[in-house]
C-alpha positions in Angstrom: 0.0 0.0 0.0 1.3 3.5 -0.8 2.2 6.0 1.9 -0.6 8.2 0.5 -3.3 5.6 1.1 -1.9 4.8 4.5 -2.0 8.5 5.4 -5.6 8.7 4.2 -6.7 5.8 6.3 -4.9 7.2 9.3 -6.8 10.5 8.9 -10.1 8.7 8.4 -9.6 6.6 11.5 -8.6 9.6 13.5 -11.9 11.2 12.5 -13.8 8.0 13.4 -12.2 7.7 16.8 -11.6 11.3 18.1 -9.7 12.2 21.3 -10.7 14.7 23.9 -7.6 16.7 23.2 -4.8 16.6 20.6 -1.8 18.8 19.8 1.0 18.9 17.2 4.3 18.9 19.1 7.1 19.5 16.7 5.6 17.1 14.1 4.4 14.5 16.7 0.7 14.1 17.2 -0.2 13.8 20.9 -3.7 12.5 21.6 -5.6 12.1 24.9 -9.0 10.6 25.8 -9.1 9.9 29.5 -7.0 6.7 29.3 -9.5 4.8 27.1 -7.9 3.3 24.0 -4.1 3.1 23.4 -4.6 4.8 20.0 -6.3 7.8 21.6 -3.7 8.1 24.4 -0.5 7.8 22.6 2.0 9.9 20.6 2.3 9.3 16.9 5.5 10.5 15.1 5.0 12.3 11.8 7.9 10.5 10.2 10.8 8.1 10.8 13.3 10.7 11.8 15.3 10.2 15.0 16.8 13.7 15.0 16.1 15.3 18.3 14.3 12.2 19.5 15.2 12.6 23.2 13.8 16.1 23.3 10.6 15.0 21.6 10.2 12.1 24.0 10.8 14.4 27.0 8.2 16.9 25.7 5.7 14.1 25.1 6.4 12.5 28.5 5.6 15.8 30.3 2.4 16.3 28.3 1.1 12.8 29.2 2.3 13.1 32.8 0.2 16.2 33.2 -2.8 14.1 32.2 -1.9 11.2 34.5 -0.6 8.8 31.9 2.6 7.1 31.0 4.2 7.7 27.6 3.1 5.4 24.8 4.4 5.9 21.3 2.3 4.6 18.3 4.3 3.6 15.2 3.1 2.6 11.7 4.9 0.7 8.9 8.2 2.2 7.7 9.1 3.6 11.1 12.0 1.2 11.7 14.5 3.7 12.9 12.3 5.2 15.6 11.3 1.7 16.6 14.9 0.6 17.1 15.7 3.8 18.9 12.8 3.3 21.3 13.8 -0.3 21.9 17.3 0.9 22.8 15.7 3.3 25.3 13.8 0.4 27.0 10.4 1.1 25.6 8.6 -2.3 25.6 6.7 -3.5 22.5 3.0 -4.2 22.7 0.9 -6.3 20.4 1.2 -5.2 16.7 -2.0 -4.3 14.8 -2.9 -5.0 11.2 -4.9 -2.4 9.3 -6.9 -4.4 6.7 -8.9 -3.2 3.8 -11.6 -4.5 1.5 -13.1 -3.4 -1.9 -16.4 -4.3 -3.5 -18.7 -4.0 -0.6 -22.0 -5.8 -0.4 -24.9 -3.8 -1.7 -27.8 -5.7 -0.2 -29.8 -5.0 2.9 -28.4 -5.7 6.4 -29.3 -9.0 8.1 -32.8 -8.7 9.6 -31.4 -10.1 12.8 -28.8 -7.3 13.2 -30.2 -4.1 14.6 -28.4 -1.0 13.5 -29.1 2.4 15.0 -27.6 5.9 14.9 -26.9 6.1 18.6 -25.2 3.7 21.1 -28.0 2.9 23.5 -27.6 1.6 27.1 -27.9 -2.0 25.8 -24.9 -1.4 23.4 -22.8 -0.1 26.2 -24.1 -2.7 28.6 -22.8 -5.4 26.4 -19.3 -3.9 26.1 -19.0 -2.8 29.7 -17.9 -6.2 31.1 -15.2 -6.4 28.5 -13.4 -3.4 30.0 -13.0 -5.2 33.4 -14.5 -4.6 36.8 -15.1 -1.1 38.2 -14.1 0.8 35.1 -17.0 3.1 34.9 -14.5 5.9 34.2 -13.6 4.2 30.9 -17.3 3.8 30.0 -17.8 7.5 30.5 -14.7 8.3 28.4 -16.0 6.0 25.7 -19.4 7.7 25.7 -17.7 11.0 25.2 -15.5 9.8 22.4 -18.5 8.3 20.5 -20.5 11.5 21.0 -17.8 13.5 19.3 -17.7 11.4 16.0 -18.8 13.7 13.2 -19.3 11.3 10.2 -22.3 9.0 9.8 -22.1 6.2 12.4 -24.1 3.0 12.7 -24.2 1.0 15.9 -24.9 -2.7 15.4 -26.4 -5.2 17.9 -27.2 -8.9 17.5 -29.6 -10.5 20.0 -30.2 -14.1 20.9 -32.0 -15.7 23.9 -33.3 -12.3 24.9 -29.9 -10.9 25.4 -27.3 -8.9 23.3 -24.6 -11.4 22.1 -22.7 -9.2 19.6 -22.0 -5.6 19.0 -19.9 -3.2 17.1 -20.0 0.1 15.1 -19.2 1.5 11.7 -18.3 5.0 10.5 -18.9 6.0 6.8 -16.6 8.8 5.6 -15.3 9.9 2.2 -16.2 6.7 0.4 -14.8 4.4 3.1 -16.5 2.6 6.0 -14.5 1.7 9.1 -15.5 -1.2 11.4 -14.7 -0.7 15.1 -15.2 -2.5 18.5 -16.7 -5.7 17.0 -17.2 -8.3 19.8 -19.2 -11.4 20.4 -20.2 -12.9 23.8 -17.8 -15.8 24.6 -20.7 -18.2 25.0 -22.0 -17.4 21.5 -18.7 -17.5 19.5 -18.3 -19.8 16.5 -21.9 -19.4 15.5 -21.5 -16.9 12.7 -22.5 -13.9 14.8 -19.3 -12.0 14.1 -19.7 -12.6 10.3 -23.4 -11.5 10.4 -22.5 -8.3 12.3 -19.6 -7.5 10.0 -21.5 -8.1 6.8 -24.5 -6.0 8.0 -22.2 -3.1 9.0 -20.5 -3.3 5.6 -23.9 -3.2 3.9 -24.9 -0.2 6.1 -21.7 1.5 4.9 -22.5 0.7 1.3 -25.8 2.4 1.8 -23.9 5.5 3.0 -21.9 5.7 -0.3 -18.9 3.7 0.9 -17.1 1.6 -1.7 -14.2 0.4 0.4 -13.8 -0.7 4.0 -11.0 -0.8 6.6 -10.6 -2.1 10.1 -7.9 -2.7 12.7 -7.2 -6.1 14.4 -4.4 -7.2 16.7 -2.2 -9.8 15.0 -2.5 -12.0 18.1 -6.3 -12.2 17.5 -6.1 -15.2 15.2 -9.8 -15.8 15.2 -10.5 -12.2 14.2 -7.8 -12.2 11.6 -9.2 -15.4 10.1 -12.8 -14.0 10.1 -11.8 -10.8 8.3 -9.7 -12.6 5.7 -12.7 -14.8 5.0 -14.6 -11.6 4.4 -12.1 -10.5 1.8 -10.1 -8.1 4.0 -6.4 -8.0 3.3 -3.5 -6.5 5.3 -2.6 -3.0 4.1 -0.1 -1.9 6.8 0.7 -2.4 10.4 0.8 -0.2 13.5 2.2 -1.0 16.9 3.0 0.6 20.3 6.1 1.1 22.4 5.4 1.8 26.1 8.0 3.5 28.3 9.0 1.2 31.2 8.7 2.6 34.7 
């Protein structure tokens, strides 16, 4: 994938997943969202230059410390020099993420068993809340604030079975692309095709909002998720990853 397409997808995903606060610090993008989501609480270099790296790290470190967070640096493909420099400074690597894309979206109607709304209701948040861990109401409130700030068209999908929500996710349609986010299936209902139905319905929703291509992000360690998305004709476009400063 060309750098231009990568940069476009980065911009689209930033619009689909907005922070509370962001600033350009000498070419590095610093983003903050109350601690919810590594992507929204990490520093992203503008290029692979290591010139003045220690000064940039110190500036970013202070910015995040003022907000009660450790410094996490987000890297994308072709940032090998910074990656090596951070490793030499004892920044630990966290699970890499594949950004995957698909063309030729489905044009049919969404699955009748998948409910898609324009707002994330309490049932949508109620499904996801346990996935954040116990006593993390602060993260739920941060998440609500993030989603309330999304400007492009957004569809929130739910799948129900046995009188309960068993799968949920959302999609954002913007500039001919639809991004899929936060897709999850209840552990007791996995391997029943629910993730596929939810994904296909959100893609069809995106097609209905003028999208002709799709993208998503999935951790490489999530083999089940990677396998599902490959079966849905998604292919890796580029990678991103994180380096966290050790305390």
